[in-house]
Z-matrix of the N, CA and C atoms (Angstrom, degrees):
N
C 1 1.470
C 2 1.538 1 109.67
N 3 1.293 2 113.30 1 146.14
C 4 1.412 3 120.18 2 -177.81
C 5 1.600 4 107.01 3 -117.91
N 6 1.314 5 118.56 4 145.67
C 7 1.422 6 126.38 5 179.40
C 8 1.528 7 111.99 6 -85.21
N 9 1.305 8 119.38 7 131.01
C 10 1.410 9 124.12 8 173.49
C 11 1.547 10 109.72 9 -127.46
N 12 1.259 11 121.24 10 163.89
C 13 1.447 12 120.96 11 -179.24
C 14 1.585 13 107.87 12 -120.95
N 15 1.325 14 119.70 13 119.21
C 16 1.378 15 118.93 14 176.05
C 17 1.540 16 111.47 15 -72.45
N 18 1.345 17 118.03 16 168.71
C 19 1.417 18 120.60 17 -175.30
C 20 1.519 19 116.14 18 -61.23
N 21 1.356 20 115.19 19 -22.76
C 22 1.476 21 118.64 20 176.88
C 23 1.450 22 116.58 21 -87.46
N 24 1.409 23 110.90 22 5.64
C 25 1.545 24 119.32 23 177.09
C 26 1.499 25 114.22 24 89.92
N 27 1.394 26 114.57 25 -1.07
C 28 1.463 27 117.00 26 178.55
C 29 1.498 28 110.80 27 -73.16
N 30 1.333 29 117.85 28 135.80
C 31 1.510 30 126.87 29 179.81
C 32 1.524 31 100.17 30 -82.14
N 33 1.357 32 113.96 31 143.55
C 34 1.434 33 128.23 32 -177.38
C 35 1.466 34 109.71 33 -145.26
N 36 1.288 35 120.13 34 136.89
C 37 1.428 36 126.34 35 179.11
C 38 1.539 37 109.47 36 -111.49
N 39 1.280 38 118.41 37 126.89
C 40 1.425 39 125.28 38 177.56
C 41 1.470 40 116.71 39 -124.12
N 42 1.272 41 119.91 40 153.33
C 43 1.451 42 126.08 41 174.06
C 44 1.586 43 108.70 42 -80.20
N 45 1.300 44 116.87 43 105.59
C 46 1.424 45 119.77 44 179.52
C 47 1.475 46 117.18 45 -54.84
N 48 1.308 47 117.82 46 -25.10
C 49 1.462 48 119.65 47 176.58
C 50 1.515 49 114.57 48 -70.39
N 51 1.358 50 115.49 49 -8.54
C 52 1.410 51 121.96 50 -179.71
C 53 1.497 52 114.58 51 -98.32
N 54 1.330 53 117.42 52 3.36
C 55 1.448 54 122.93 53 -175.81
C 56 1.580 55 102.79 54 -88.92
N 57 1.376 56 113.12 55 125.44
C 58 1.428 57 119.08 56 177.83
C 59 1.567 58 107.79 57 -92.96
N 60 1.301 59 119.74 58 -37.93
C 61 1.497 60 123.16 59 -174.04
C 62 1.506 61 108.57 60 -157.67
N 63 1.268 62 114.31 61 153.01
C 64 1.496 63 126.87 62 173.14
C 65 1.523 64 107.37 63 -114.94
N 66 1.298 65 119.99 64 118.33
C 67 1.503 66 120.11 65 173.86
C 68 1.546 67 108.59 66 -123.72
N 69 1.339 68 109.84 67 144.76
C 70 1.459 69 120.55 68 170.04
C 71 1.529 70 111.21 69 -113.67
N 72 1.419 71 113.92 70 101.48
C 73 1.445 72 119.80 71 -165.34
C 74 1.546 73 114.85 72 -134.79
N 75 1.222 74 130.81 73 44.24
C 76 1.512 75 131.41 74 -4.11
C 77 1.613 76 103.70 75 -86.77
N 78 1.221 77 120.25 76 -23.70
C 79 1.575 78 114.89 77 177.22
C 80 1.581 79 105.43 78 -71.20
N 81 1.330 80 112.69 79 147.31
C 82 1.358 81 119.91 80 174.13
C 83 1.480 82 115.15 81 -74.32
N 84 1.375 83 118.88 82 120.18
C 85 1.322 84 123.40 83 -175.00
C 86 1.564 85 112.44 84 -121.83
N 87 1.238 86 115.36 85 128.66
C 88 1.499 87 123.65 86 178.84
C 89 1.516 88 107.80 87 -94.97
N 90 1.221 89 121.00 88 118.58
C 91 1.500 90 128.78 89 172.98
C 92 1.513 91 105.38 90 -90.66
N 93 1.342 92 117.09 91 117.90
C 94 1.426 93 122.93 92 -176.38
C 95 1.638 94 107.16 93 -96.76
N 96 1.408 95 114.57 94 153.74
C 97 1.401 96 116.09 95 176.34
C 98 1.477 97 116.56 96 -61.43
N 99 1.331 98 118.70 97 -16.60
C 100 1.457 99 126.18 98 -178.91
C 101 1.544 100 106.87 99 -79.07
N 102 1.396 101 117.50 100 -13.42
C 103 1.427 102 116.06 101 -175.67
C 104 1.605 103 110.89 102 102.38
N 105 1.228 104 115.37 103 -12.79
C 106 1.537 105 121.75 104 -175.43
C 107 1.494 106 104.09 105 -81.23
N 108 1.415 107 112.99 106 150.17
C 109 1.402 108 121.37 107 178.28
C 110 1.497 109 105.45 108 -120.98
N 111 1.368 110 112.83 109 135.95
C 112 1.507 111 117.43 110 178.39
C 113 1.573 112 107.75 111 -125.93
N 114 1.326 113 113.98 112 122.56
C 115 1.462 114 118.62 113 -175.92
C 116 1.622 115 102.24 114 -96.31
N 117 1.317 116 112.42 115 138.40
C 118 1.506 117 116.83 116 -174.37
C 119 1.544 118 109.18 117 -140.13
N 120 1.403 119 113.24 118 161.89
C 121 1.466 120 115.22 119 177.34
C 122 1.491 121 111.75 120 -84.70
N 123 1.290 122 119.41 121 -22.52
C 124 1.486 123 123.25 122 -176.62
C 125 1.436 124 111.27 123 -62.55
N 126 1.388 125 115.60 124 146.97
C 127 1.466 126 124.10 125 -178.04
C 128 1.587 127 105.56 126 -79.47
N 129 1.283 128 112.77 127 152.43
C 130 1.522 129 115.37 128 177.21
C 131 1.545 130 111.71 129 -53.55
N 132 1.315 131 115.85 130 -39.39
C 133 1.468 132 117.64 131 -179.55
C 134 1.516 133 115.88 132 -67.38
N 135 1.383 134 114.31 133 -30.21
C 136 1.382 135 122.06 134 174.88
C 137 1.580 136 111.23 135 -63.89
N 138 1.348 137 113.05 136 -44.85
C 139 1.434 138 125.65 137 -177.15
C 140 1.656 139 105.98 138 -64.43
N 141 1.325 140 112.42 139 -48.64
C 142 1.482 141 116.40 140 -175.60
C 143 1.549 142 106.98 141 -63.78
N 144 1.296 143 119.41 142 -41.49
C 145 1.446 144 121.70 143 177.22
C 146 1.451 145 113.87 144 -57.50
N 147 1.415 146 114.47 145 -42.94
C 148 1.494 147 118.77 146 177.93
C 149 1.531 148 113.10 147 -66.19
N 150 1.320 149 116.16 148 -35.43
C 151 1.492 150 120.98 149 177.08
C 152 1.518 151 109.80 150 -65.72
N 153 1.330 152 117.44 151 -41.13
C 154 1.508 153 120.28 152 179.62
C 155 1.482 154 107.94 153 -62.98
N 156 1.342 155 116.76 154 -49.53
C 157 1.489 156 121.63 155 -179.98
C 158 1.468 157 112.65 156 -59.26
N 159 1.367 158 116.58 157 -43.35
C 160 1.511 159 117.71 158 176.97
C 161 1.542 160 110.07 159 -64.06
N 162 1.269 161 120.70 160 -37.58
C 163 1.424 162 121.92 161 -176.04
C 164 1.620 163 107.36 162 -70.97
N 165 1.217 164 117.35 163 -30.62
C 166 1.370 165 119.81 164 178.45
C 167 1.506 166 111.56 165 -75.17
N 168 1.318 167 117.98 166 -35.68
C 169 1.461 168 121.29 167 174.01
C 170 1.504 169 113.05 168 -64.23
N 171 1.287 170 120.90 169 -35.96
C 172 1.412 171 123.13 170 178.70
C 173 1.541 172 118.33 171 -90.13
N 174 1.367 173 109.90 172 -1.86
C 175 1.459 174 115.77 173 173.69
C 176 1.564 175 113.06 174 89.93
N 177 1.344 176 118.72 175 16.33
C 178 1.563 177 117.50 176 -175.89
C 179 1.505 178 107.26 177 -74.31
N 180 1.316 179 121.61 178 -12.24
C 181 1.430 180 117.41 179 -176.06
C 182 1.506 181 111.81 180 -105.45
N 183 1.362 182 118.87 181 13.55
C 184 1.492 183 119.84 182 -178.55
C 185 1.540 184 114.40 183 -51.09
N 186 1.319 185 117.64 184 -42.97
C 187 1.454 186 122.21 185 179.42
C 188 1.501 187 113.70 186 -76.62
N 189 1.331 188 121.58 187 -12.35
C 190 1.373 189 125.37 188 -171.36
C 191 1.562 190 113.41 189 -100.11
N 192 1.282 191 115.65 190 -9.52
C 193 1.506 192 120.99 191 -175.65
C 194 1.503 193 109.81 192 -82.83
């Protein structure tokens, strides 16, 4: 799970494997595979960095190093 911050400051943890798309329109919106949308304060680059770190932690990059 990765942490994101909603617009009201609430911390929220999501499964990064469920993110279908990240859009900046102008608020950053995560489109989930479930069809749900989550609007967050975090920048797309922050979210991508968290996803990469999460994947390293769970060993998803073993064949890519």
